[in-house]
C-alpha positions in Angstrom: -35.6 62.2 -37.5 -31.9 63.2 -37.7 -31.5 62.7 -33.9 -33.3 59.3 -34.1 -30.9 58.0 -36.8 -28.0 59.2 -34.6 -29.2 57.2 -31.7 -29.5 54.1 -33.8 -25.9 54.5 -35.1 -24.7 55.0 -31.5 -26.5 51.9 -30.3 -25.1 49.8 -33.2 -21.6 51.0 -32.4 -21.9 50.1 -28.8 -23.1 46.6 -29.7 -20.1 46.2 -32.1 -17.7 47.3 -29.4 -19.2 44.9 -26.9 -18.9 42.0 -29.3 -15.2 42.6 -30.1 -12.5 40.3 -28.8 -10.7 43.2 -27.1 -11.9 45.5 -24.3 -10.4 49.0 -24.1 -10.2 50.4 -20.6 -8.2 53.4 -19.9 -6.0 52.8 -22.9 -5.2 49.2 -21.8 -6.1 46.3 -24.0 -7.7 43.5 -21.9 -8.5 40.1 -23.2 -12.0 38.9 -22.4 -12.3 36.4 -19.5 -12.1 32.8 -20.7 -15.4 30.8 -20.5 -15.8 28.9 -17.3 -15.7 25.1 -17.9 -18.3 23.3 -15.9 -17.3 19.7 -15.3 -20.4 17.5 -14.9 -19.7 14.2 -13.2 -20.5 11.3 -15.5 -22.5 8.3 -14.4 -20.8 4.9 -14.2 -21.8 1.3 -14.0 -19.1 -1.3 -12.9 -19.9 -5.0 -12.5 -17.9 -7.7 -10.7 -18.9 -11.0 -12.3 -16.3 -13.2 -10.4 -15.1 -14.6 -13.8 -11.4 -13.7 -13.5 -10.5 -15.0 -10.1 -10.2 -18.5 -8.5 -10.6 -19.9 -5.0 -11.3 -23.5 -4.5 -11.7 -24.0 -0.8 -13.9 -22.5 2.0 -11.0 -21.4 4.3 -10.6 -17.6 4.7 -8.5 -16.2 1.9 -8.3 -13.2 -0.5 -9.1 -13.4 -4.2 -7.9 -11.0 -6.9 -10.8 -10.1 -9.1 -11.7 -7.8 -11.9 -12.5 -4.9 -9.6 -9.9 -5.5 -6.8 -9.2 -7.7 -3.9 -12.1 -9.5 -2.1 -12.0 -11.5 1.1 -13.8 -14.9 1.0 -14.6 -16.3 4.4 -16.3 -19.7 4.3 -16.8 -19.1 0.6 -15.3 -20.1 -2.7 -15.6 -19.3 -6.4 -17.8 -22.1 -7.8 -18.2 -23.4 -11.3 -20.2 -26.5 -10.8 -23.5 -27.2 -12.7 -25.4 -26.6 -9.4 -23.9 -23.1 -9.0 -26.3 -20.4 -10.2 -24.3 -18.1 -12.4 -24.2 -15.7 -15.3 -21.2 -17.0 -17.2 -19.0 -19.7 -15.8 -18.4 -18.7 -12.2 -20.1 -17.3 -9.1 -19.5 -17.0 -5.4 -20.7 -19.9 -3.3 -21.2 -18.6 0.3 -21.7 -21.0 3.2 -21.6 -19.7 6.8 -19.4 -16.7 6.4 -19.0 -13.5 4.4 -17.8 -11.9 1.2 -16.0 -8.6 1.8 -14.4 -6.0 -0.4 -10.9 -4.9 0.6 -11.0 -1.7 -1.4 -13.2 1.4 -1.5 -15.5 2.8 -4.2 -16.4 6.5 -4.6 -19.6 8.1 -5.7 -21.8 5.0 -5.3 -25.5 5.7 -5.4 -26.8 2.2 -5.9 -25.6 -1.4 -5.6 -27.3 -4.3 -7.3 -26.7 -7.9 -6.2 -27.7 -11.0 -8.2 -28.2 -14.1 -6.0 -30.0 -17.4 -5.5 -29.8 -20.7 -3.6 -27.1 -23.3 -4.5 -28.6 -26.5 -5.9 -31.4 -27.8 -3.7 -30.1 -26.3 -0.5 -32.6 -25.0 2.1 -33.8 -21.4 2.4 -31.3 -19.0 4.1 -30.9 -15.4 5.2 -28.2 -12.9 4.5 -27.4 -9.2 5.0 -25.7 -6.5 3.0 -23.4 -4.4 5.2 -21.6 -1.1 4.3 -18.5 0.6 5.7 -17.6 4.2 5.3 -14.3 3.9 7.2 -12.4 1.4 5.0 -13.7 -1.7 6.7 -13.2 -0.7 10.4 -16.9 -0.8 11.1 -20.0 -2.0 9.2 -23.7 -1.1 9.3 -26.5 -2.9 7.6 -27.8 -1.5 4.3 -31.4 -2.3 3.6 -33.3 -5.2 5.2 -32.4 -8.9 5.6 -32.6 -10.9 2.4 -34.5 -14.2 2.7 -32.8 -16.5 0.1 -35.6 -18.7 -1.3 -34.7 -18.3 -5.0 -33.9 -21.3 -7.1 -32.9 -19.1 -10.1 -30.8 -15.9 -10.1 -32.7 -12.7 -9.1 -31.3 -9.2 -8.6 -32.0 -6.9 -5.6 -31.1 -3.2 -5.6 -29.9 -1.2 -2.5 -29.8 2.6 -2.4 -26.7 4.2 -1.1 -27.1 7.6 0.6 -23.6 8.9 1.4 -20.9 11.0 -0.3 -18.1 9.0 1.4 -16.1 6.2 -0.2 -17.7 2.9 0.7 -17.0 -0.8 0.7 -19.5 -3.7 1.1 -19.9 -7.0 2.8 -22.4 -9.8 2.3 -22.9 -11.7 5.5 -24.8 -14.9 6.1 -26.9 -14.6 9.3 -29.3 -17.6 9.3 -28.5 -21.2 8.4 -31.1 -24.0 8.7 -28.3 -26.5 8.0 -24.5 -26.4 8.0 -24.4 -26.9 4.3 -27.0 -24.3 3.2 -25.2 -22.2 0.5 -25.9 -19.0 -1.5 -24.7 -18.1 -4.9 -23.7 -14.5 -5.4 -23.0 -13.2 -8.9 -22.8 -9.9 -10.8 -22.4 -7.3 -8.1 -23.0 -4.0 -9.8 -21.9 -0.5 -8.6 -23.8 2.5 -10.0 -22.7 6.0 -9.3 -21.4 9.4 -10.4 -17.9 10.7 -11.1 -14.7 8.8 -10.6 -15.3 5.4 -8.8 -11.6 4.9 -8.1 -11.7 1.4 -9.6 -9.5 0.3 -12.5 -11.5 -2.5 -14.0 -9.0 -5.3 -14.8 -7.8 -6.3 -11.4 -6.7 -3.3 -9.4 -7.9 -0.3 -7.6 -6.3 3.1 -8.2 -5.8 4.5 -4.7 -3.6 7.4 -5.6 -6.2 10.0 -6.4 -4.7 10.3 -9.9 -6.6 10.3 -13.1 -8.0 6.8 -13.3 -8.3 6.9 -17.1 -4.6 6.3 -17.4 -3.3 2.8 -17.8 -2.9 1.0 -14.5 -1.4 -2.4 -14.0 -3.1 -5.0 -11.9 -1.3 -6.3 -8.8 1.0 -9.3 -9.2 0.2 -12.5 -7.2 1.2 -12.4 -3.5 4.0 -14.7 -2.5 6.3 -15.6 0.4 10.0 -16.1 0.7 11.9 -19.2 -0.6 14.8 -19.7 1.7 18.1 -20.9 0.4 21.4 -21.9 2.0 22.5 -18.3 1.7 20.0 -17.1 4.2 21.4 -15.5 7.4 21.5 -17.7 10.5 18.8 -17.2 13.1 21.2 -16.3 15.9 24.9 -15.6 16.4 27.4 -13.9 14.1 25.9 -12.6 10.8 22.3 -13.0 12.1 20.0 -10.2 11.2 19.0 -9.4 14.8 22.4 -9.8 16.4 22.3 -6.3 17.8 18.8 -6.5 19.3 15.1 -6.1 18.6 14.6 -2.3 18.7 10.9 -2.3 19.6 10.4 -5.7 21.3 8.3 -6.8 18.3 6.7 -10.2 18.6 5.3 -12.7 15.9 1.8 -12.5 17.3 -1.2 -11.1 15.4 -2.3 -9.1 18.4 0.9 -7.0 17.8 -0.6 -5.8 14.6 1.5 -2.5 14.7 4.7 -4.1 16.0 4.5 -7.5 14.3 7.8 -9.4 14.0 8.4 -11.0 10.6 11.5 -13.1 10.0 12.0 -13.1 6.2 15.3 -15.1 6.7 17.2 -12.6 4.6 16.2 -9.8 6.9 14.0 -9.3 10.0 11.4 -6.6 10.4 8.8 -5.1 12.6 5.6 -4.4 10.5 2.7 -2.1 11.2 -0.6 -3.2 9.6 -2.1 0.2 10.4 0.7 2.1 8.5 1.1 -0.6 5.8 4.9 -0.2 6.2 7.7 -1.6 8.3 8.6 0.2 11.5 12.1 -1.0 11.1 14.1 -3.6 9.1 17.4 -5.2 10.3 20.0 -7.1 8.3 23.7 -8.0 7.9 25.9 -7.6 4.9 29.3 -9.0 4.0 31.1 -10.1 0.9 28.9 -13.2 0.5 25.6 -11.2 0.4 26.7 -8.7 -2.3 28.6 -11.0 -4.6 26.3 -10.3 -7.6 25.7 -14.0 -8.2 22.1 -13.1 -9.1 20.6 -10.2 -11.0 17.9 -7.8 -9.7 14.6 -9.6 -10.2 12.2 -6.6 -9.8 9.3 -8.9 -8.8 7.4 -6.6 -6.4 4.6 -8.4 -4.7 2.4 -8.4 -1.7 3.4 -10.8 1.2 1.2 -13.8 1.3 2.4 -14.6 4.9 0.5 -11.7 6.5 -2.4 -12.7 8.6 -5.8 -12.3 6.9 -6.8 -9.7 9.5 -4.0 -7.4 8.3 -4.4 -5.0 5.4 -2.3 -6.4 2.5 -0.3 -3.8 0.5 0.0 -5.0 -3.1 2.6 -4.4 -5.8 0.5 -1.6 -7.4 -0.6 0.1 -4.2 1.9 3.0 -4.7 0.9 3.5 -8.4 0.5 7.1 -9.5 1.2 8.3 -5.9 4.3 10.3 -6.6 6.3 8.1 -4.2 8.8 5.3 -4.9 8.4 1.8 -3.5 11.4 2.4 -1.3 13.3 -0.7 -0.2 14.4 -0.9 3.4 16.7 -3.8 2.9 18.1 -2.9 -0.6 18.0 -5.2 -3.5 21.8 -4.8 -4.0 22.4 -6.0 -0.5 21.0 -9.4 -1.4 22.5 -10.6 -4.7 23.8 -14.0 -3.5 20.8 -15.8 -5.1 17.5 -15.1 -6.9 15.7 -16.2 -3.6 17.6 -13.6 -1.6 17.0 -10.8 -4.1 13.3 -11.7 -4.5 12.8 -11.5 -0.7 13.7 -7.7 -0.9 10.9 -7.0 -3.3 8.0 -7.9 -1.0 5.8 -4.9 -0.2 6.3 -5.5 3.5 9.9 -4.3 2.9 8.8 -1.0 1.3 7.9 2.6 2.4 6.5 5.4 0.3 9.7 7.3 -0.3 10.2 10.6 -2.1 11.9 9.7 -5.4 15.0 11.9 -4.9 15.3 10.7 -1.4 15.3 7.1 -2.6 17.2 7.3 -5.8 19.9 9.7 -4.8 20.5 10.3 -1.1 19.7 6.8 0.1 21.3 5.2 -3.0 24.5 7.0 -2.2 24.5 5.8 1.4 23.8 2.3 0.4 26.6 2.3 -2.1 28.9 3.7 0.5 28.1 1.0 3.0 28.7 -1.7 0.4 32.0 -0.1 -0.4 32.9 -0.6 3.3 32.3 -4.3 2.8 34.6 -4.3 -0.3 37.2 -2.7 1.9 37.2 -5.6 4.3 34.4 -5.0 6.7 31.0 -6.4 7.5 28.0 -4.2 8.4 25.0 -4.6 10.6 22.2 -2.3 9.5 18.8 -1.2 10.9 16.6 1.1 8.8 13.2 2.5 9.6 10.8 5.4 9.2 8.5 7.4 11.5 6.1 10.4 11.5 3.4 11.2 9.0 3.6 13.3 5.8 6.2 13.5 3.1 6.6 15.3 -0.3 6.9 13.2 -3.5 6.9 14.3 -7.1 3.2 15.0 -7.0 3.4 17.2 -3.9 2.8 16.6 -0.2 0.8 13.6 1.1 0.1 12.0 4.5 -1.2 8.7 3.1 -1.6 6.8 -0.2 -3.6 3.8 -1.3 -6.9 5.1 0.1 -5.4 5.9 3.4 -4.0 2.3 3.9 -0.3 3.3 3.6 1.1 6.0 5.7 3.7 8.3 4.1 6.5 8.8 6.7 7.9 12.2 7.5 11.4 10.8 8.2 13.6 7.9 7.1 16.5 6.8 9.2 19.3 4.2 9.3 22.1 3.1 11.6 25.1 1.0 10.5 27.6 -0.7 12.7 30.9 -1.3 10.7 33.3 -3.9 12.0 36.2 -5.6 10.3 35.6 -9.2 9.1 35.9 -11.6 12.0 34.1 -13.6 14.6 32.3 -12.9 17.9 31.0 -9.6 16.5 29.1 -8.3 19.5 32.2 -8.6 21.7 34.3 -6.8 19.1 32.3 -3.6 19.2 34.0 -1.0 21.4 33.8 2.7 22.1 35.8 3.4 19.0 33.7 1.3 16.6 32.4 3.4 13.7 28.6 3.7 13.9 26.8 5.8 11.3 23.4 7.2 12.1 21.4 9.1 9.4 18.0 10.7 9.7 16.5 12.4 6.5 13.3 14.2 5.8 11.1 12.3 3.3 11.1 15.1 0.7 11.9 15.4 -2.9 14.1 18.5 -2.5 16.6 16.7 -0.3 20.3 17.1 -0.6 22.0 14.2 -2.4 24.8 14.1 0.2 23.7 11.7 3.0 26.5 13.0 5.2 24.5 16.2 5.7 21.9 14.3 7.7 24.1 12.5 10.1 22.9 12.4 13.7 23.5 10.3 16.8 21.9 7.0 17.5 20.4 8.6 20.6 18.7 11.2 18.4 16.9 8.4 16.5 16.0 6.7 19.7 14.4 9.9 21.0 12.4 10.3 17.8 11.2 6.7 17.6 11.2 5.4 21.2 13.2 2.4 20.2 16.2 0.9 22.1 18.8 0.4 19.4 21.9 -1.7 19.7 20.4 -3.2 22.9 22.7 -6.3 22.7 25.7 -4.2 23.4 26.9 -3.7 27.0 25.5 -0.4 28.4 28.9 1.3 28.6 29.6 0.5 24.9 26.1 1.7 24.0 26.6 5.0 25.8 29.9 5.5 23.9 28.8 4.7 20.4 25.2 6.0 20.6 26.1 9.5 21.7 28.8 10.1 19.1 28.0 11.6 15.7 30.0 10.1 12.8 32.3 12.6 11.1 34.5 10.7 8.7 
């Protein structure tokens, strides 16, 4: 009996020790391991009702809607009594397609509400899905025969773990005017959809529960009398077209855009300029207009190009880094506004943009104040940089490439005429090539190289308007002032 009681006491003691907050092992006090937190993905339901956007014609164009940007080809957003709709608006699709220009993650099911417009004839359409950001599409489910005179809803099961986007495509038309109303497209899934309901898509991979602003409306350039001439002295391409870019949509990765206040080669695949070329003198930096800060997508891009929007860099850890700086174009609000188009931006490490490059830009403007004019070409190449959130190769769901290097060349000549002929072997040409990292040295002079170094890295022919002997002299010399 005595031994039995002893065993009971020993057992109770062991239980008490096991339940204590401290564990004693070899005289060392060890805290118990914290509990493992299991994060269970939450289901979501997101509906696009087409109530927030507008598009009045059938010509191909984008519309900014509650879930993101949609492409409407031979389609419009209708609000007539004959339009079938939940609410005041719905899509009216003729002989074309309705396509998402953003991706959704975690989708397990998509529901589409649809019906015939007015008394139109029966039609047929398909739902297509892309898992490669719109490069290719495959049909999801079977053809839908549109015979409905009231709105009905069909559901389609999605069996992929990849991010997806969808397209509704008309495939059979009994008459040229047979139209289908599409309304209330609903995504159902698990986890983080990557959509900020309210007009934008969070493509940064950051926490989408934080506040995210919708994109501002796309726009073009309003040209004033202060724009640079198309040719001759002070023109933006006076020293040559480095890559032979052309204003032809087949050149989607070397597409020449003349924004009047600067000229650029744009890459649709990268979502950034390859290079931007411009001229500065006392008239362009006279501070007649303040900084407007009106970042926006460029409405002049062809519809086949991916359109980078004002919020595409949001939460990415990279700055919207100007190529042609805002402070180089202060002669008018038009000039300054032109620099805030997203086609003039690259994802730039904040310290690279705000310190190293800002110092270089200020230095070049100081040369103008000292009595010079400067011809500048800036560009970026490579893949992969490091911003404030760490390393990245792309942002915006892979649509915008983060460059590994950012470069610039500047030809400095005294104020005068016949500028090309005044460049000689002794003309000062500054070439800088920096890594696109946040730990960069603030002194841009530490990154001086030769023009030929940049040509080797990019494959471009810089300063091609100069006679070859002059090119050979200025392009092989590293600035050391």
